[in-house]
ROZALO-535063 format. One record per residue: chain; x, y, z of N, C-alpha, C in turn; residue in three letters. Coordinates in nm, 3 decimals, decimal comma. Example, Ala and Ser with C-alpha at 12.3 -4.5 7.8 and 13.67 -1.06 7.14 Angstrom:
2
[node "A"; [1,319; -0,569; 0,780]; [1,230; -0,450; 0,780]; [1,320; -0,330; 0,780]; "ALA"]
[node "A"; [1,285; -0,225; 0,708]; [1,367; -0,106; 0,714]; [1,290; 0,003; 0,787]; "SER"]
END
This chain:
75
[node "A"; [8,554; 6,801; 2,535]; [8,696; 6,823; 2,517]; [8,771; 6,717; 2,598]; "ASP"]
[node "A"; [8,869; 6,656; 2,536]; [8,938; 6,547; 2,603]; [9,084; 6,539; 2,562]; "SER"]
[node "A"; [9,165; 6,485; 2,653]; [9,305; 6,460; 2,626]; [9,334; 6,315; 2,664]; "VAL"]
[node "A"; [9,405; 6,247; 2,577]; [9,447; 6,110; 2,602]; [9,594; 6,110; 2,639]; "LEU"]
[node "A"; [9,626; 6,062; 2,757]; [9,765; 6,042; 2,799]; [9,788; 5,892; 2,789]; "ILE"]
[node "A"; [9,890; 5,851; 2,713]; [9,905; 5,708; 2,689]; [10,052; 5,666; 2,676]; "TYR"]
[node "A"; [10,073; 5,537; 2,700]; [10,203; 5,474; 2,683]; [10,232; 5,467; 2,533]; "ASP"]
[node "A"; [10,340; 5,527; 2,490]; [10,370; 5,534; 2,346]; [10,387; 5,396; 2,283]; "ARG"]
[node "A"; [10,412; 5,293; 2,361]; [10,422; 5,158; 2,306]; [10,290; 5,110; 2,247]; "LYS"]
[node "A"; [10,180; 5,166; 2,294]; [10,049; 5,124; 2,245]; [10,033; 5,152; 2,096]; "LEU"]
[node "A"; [10,101; 5,256; 2,046]; [10,094; 5,289; 1,903]; [10,131; 5,169; 1,816]; "ASP"]
[node "A"; [10,233; 5,095; 1,858]; [10,280; 4,985; 1,774]; [10,232; 4,847; 1,821]; "ARG"]
[node "A"; [10,188; 4,837; 1,944]; [10,149; 4,706; 1,998]; [10,001; 4,674; 1,986]; "LEU"]
[node "A"; [9,917; 4,774; 1,977]; [9,773; 4,752; 1,977]; [9,715; 4,792; 1,842]; "VAL"]
[node "A"; [9,668; 4,693; 1,766]; [9,608; 4,724; 1,636]; [9,492; 4,822; 1,651]; "PRO"]
[node "A"; [9,489; 4,923; 1,570]; [9,380; 5,021; 1,572]; [9,395; 5,130; 1,678]; "GLY"]
[node "A"; [9,498; 5,123; 1,760]; [9,512; 5,221; 1,868]; [9,527; 5,363; 1,813]; "PHE"]
[node "A"; [9,609; 5,380; 1,710]; [9,631; 5,515; 1,655]; [9,500; 5,576; 1,608]; "LYS"]
[node "A"; [9,418; 5,497; 1,543]; [9,289; 5,547; 1,494]; [9,201; 5,587; 1,612]; "VAL"]
[node "A"; [9,196; 5,502; 1,715]; [9,116; 5,532; 1,833]; [9,166; 5,658; 1,902]; "TRP"]
[node "A"; [9,298; 5,672; 1,914]; [9,357; 5,787; 1,983]; [9,321; 5,918; 1,915]; "ALA"]
[node "A"; [9,303; 5,914; 1,784]; [9,269; 6,035; 1,710]; [9,130; 6,088; 1,744]; "GLN"]
[node "A"; [9,049; 6,008; 1,812]; [8,915; 6,054; 1,849]; [8,917; 6,152; 1,967]; "SER"]
[node "A"; [9,034; 6,172; 2,026]; [9,048; 6,265; 2,139]; [9,092; 6,402; 2,088]; "PHE"]
[node "A"; [9,057; 6,506; 2,160]; [9,094; 6,642; 2,121]; [9,244; 6,664; 2,121]; "GLY"]
[node "A"; [9,314; 6,593; 2,207]; [9,460; 6,603; 2,215]; [9,513; 6,469; 2,263]; "ALA"]
[node "A"; [9,634; 6,437; 2,222]; [9,699; 6,313; 2,266]; [9,838; 6,348; 2,318]; "GLN"]
[node "A"; [9,877; 6,279; 2,426]; [10,009; 6,300; 2,485]; [10,070; 6,165; 2,514]; "TYR"]
[node "A"; [10,171; 6,128; 2,437]; [10,239; 6,000; 2,453]; [10,354; 6,014; 2,551]; "ALA"]
[node "A"; [10,367; 5,915; 2,638]; [10,476; 5,914; 2,737]; [10,546; 5,778; 2,734]; "VAL"]
[node "A"; [10,667; 5,775; 2,782]; [10,741; 5,651; 2,799]; [10,711; 5,596; 2,938]; "ALA"]
[node "A"; [10,654; 5,477; 2,943]; [10,620; 5,416; 3,071]; [10,747; 5,385; 3,150]; "ALA"]
[node "A"; [10,733; 5,375; 3,280]; [10,844; 5,343; 3,368]; [10,848; 5,437; 3,486]; "GLY"]
[node "A"; [10,924; 5,401; 3,584]; [10,931; 5,481; 3,706]; [10,986; 5,621; 3,682]; "GLU"]
[node "A"; [11,070; 5,640; 3,579]; [11,122; 5,774; 3,549]; [11,011; 5,873; 3,516]; "ASN"]
[node "A"; [10,901; 5,823; 3,465]; [10,788; 5,908; 3,430]; [10,736; 5,983; 3,552]; "LEU"]
[node "A"; [10,749; 5,923; 3,669]; [10,693; 5,982; 3,790]; [10,791; 6,069; 3,869]; "LYS"]
[node "A"; [10,910; 6,090; 3,815]; [11,006; 6,175; 3,886]; [10,957; 6,319; 3,889]; "HIS"]
[node "A"; [10,962; 6,379; 4,004]; [10,911; 6,515; 4,023]; [10,987; 6,617; 3,937]; "ILE"]
[node "A"; [11,114; 6,589; 3,908]; [11,195; 6,682; 3,828]; [11,139; 6,697; 3,685]; "GLU"]
[node "A"; [11,076; 6,593; 3,635]; [11,023; 6,596; 3,498]; [10,878; 6,645; 3,493]; "ALA"]
[node "A"; [10,814; 6,654; 3,607]; [10,671; 6,684; 3,611]; [10,636; 6,818; 3,547]; "PHE"]
[node "A"; [10,710; 6,921; 3,578]; [10,680; 7,055; 3,524]; [10,684; 7,055; 3,371]; "ALA"]
[node "A"; [10,780; 6,986; 3,314]; [10,790; 6,978; 3,169]; [10,669; 6,909; 3,108]; "GLY"]
[node "A"; [10,625; 6,800; 3,172]; [10,506; 6,730; 3,123]; [10,382; 6,820; 3,132]; "HIS"]
[node "A"; [10,366; 6,886; 3,244]; [10,250; 6,974; 3,262]; [10,250; 7,085; 3,157]; "ILE"]
[node "A"; [10,365; 7,146; 3,134]; [10,373; 7,252; 3,033]; [10,334; 7,199; 2,895]; "ASN"]
[node "A"; [10,381; 7,080; 2,861]; [10,347; 7,021; 2,732]; [10,198; 6,992; 2,721]; "SER"]
[node "A"; [10,140; 6,938; 2,826]; [9,996; 6,908; 2,824]; [9,915; 7,037; 2,817]; "ILE"]
[node "A"; [9,958; 7,140; 2,887]; [9,886; 7,268; 2,882]; [9,890; 7,328; 2,742]; "MET"]
[node "A"; [10,004; 7,316; 2,673]; [10,012; 7,365; 2,534]; [9,918; 7,287; 2,444]; "ARG"]
[node "A"; [9,912; 7,156; 2,463]; [9,824; 7,071; 2,382]; [9,677; 7,103; 2,403]; "LEU"]
[node "A"; [9,642; 7,141; 2,524]; [9,500; 7,161; 2,558]; [9,458; 7,307; 2,563]; "THR"]
[node "A"; [9,544; 7,397; 2,518]; [9,513; 7,540; 2,532]; [9,385; 7,581; 2,460]; "LYS"]
[node "A"; [9,346; 7,509; 2,357]; [9,224; 7,544; 2,284]; [9,104; 7,462; 2,329]; "ASN"]
[node "A"; [9,122; 7,383; 2,433]; [9,012; 7,303; 2,488]; [8,958; 7,371; 2,613]; "LEU"]
[node "A"; [8,834; 7,347; 2,642]; [8,771; 7,407; 2,760]; [8,824; 7,342; 2,888]; "SER"]
[node "A"; [8,891; 7,419; 2,970]; [8,945; 7,366; 3,096]; [8,833; 7,318; 3,188]; "ALA"]
[node "A"; [8,722; 7,385; 3,183]; [8,610; 7,350; 3,270]; [8,551; 7,213; 3,235]; "ARG"]
[node "A"; [8,551; 7,180; 3,106]; [8,490; 7,056; 3,061]; [8,593; 6,949; 3,022]; "ASP"]
[node "A"; [8,719; 6,974; 3,049]; [8,826; 6,884; 3,006]; [8,816; 6,748; 3,076]; "LEU"]
[node "A"; [8,825; 6,644; 2,995]; [8,826; 6,506; 3,045]; [8,963; 6,449; 3,012]; "VAL"]
[node "A"; [9,027; 6,386; 3,110]; [9,156; 6,324; 3,090]; [9,137; 6,173; 3,093]; "ILE"]
[node "A"; [9,181; 6,107; 2,986]; [9,175; 5,961; 2,976]; [9,318; 5,910; 2,972]; "VAL"]
[node "A"; [9,347; 5,807; 3,049]; [9,482; 5,752; 3,057]; [9,477; 5,606; 3,011]; "VAL"]
[node "A"; [9,569; 5,572; 2,918]; [9,578; 5,435; 2,868]; [9,721; 5,387; 2,884]; "ALA"]
[node "A"; [9,738; 5,281; 2,958]; [9,869; 5,224; 2,979]; [9,876; 5,153; 3,113]; "GLY"]
[node "A"; [9,992; 5,110; 3,147]; [10,013; 5,033; 3,269]; [10,027; 5,119; 3,393]; "GLY"]
[node "A"; [10,085; 5,061; 3,495]; [10,092; 5,122; 3,628]; [10,151; 5,260; 3,634]; "GLY"]
[node "A"; [10,270; 5,279; 3,580]; [10,335; 5,411; 3,591]; [10,259; 5,517; 3,511]; "SER"]
[node "A"; [10,202; 5,478; 3,398]; [10,126; 5,575; 3,318]; [9,997; 5,611; 3,390]; "VAL"]
[node "A"; [9,933; 5,513; 3,450]; [9,813; 5,539; 3,530]; [9,842; 5,628; 3,650]; "GLY"]
[node "A"; [9,953; 5,599; 3,718]; [9,993; 5,683; 3,832]; [10,018; 5,827; 3,786]; "ASP"]
[node "A"; [10,087; 5,841; 3,674]; [10,118; 5,973; 3,622]; [9,990; 6,049; 3,589]; "PHE"]
[node "A"; [9,898; 5,982; 3,522]; [9,772; 6,044; 3,485]; [9,691; 6,087; 3,604]; "GLY"]
END
């Protein structure tokens, strides 16, 4: 069971990215930038990710992050 957290720009900038992303149990696209790391937005992101992964095994869950610095920090 896996979730991909990624910079939404990758959808349009990287050929084949959408197809590759579909190989994950869940995908969560974010807008890169320092705003992504604001604590005020964190609860909303966590709630969204929890909804996406509710049918995946929490014990075996693997999180993969694709993107630059802020997306990596967020992940």
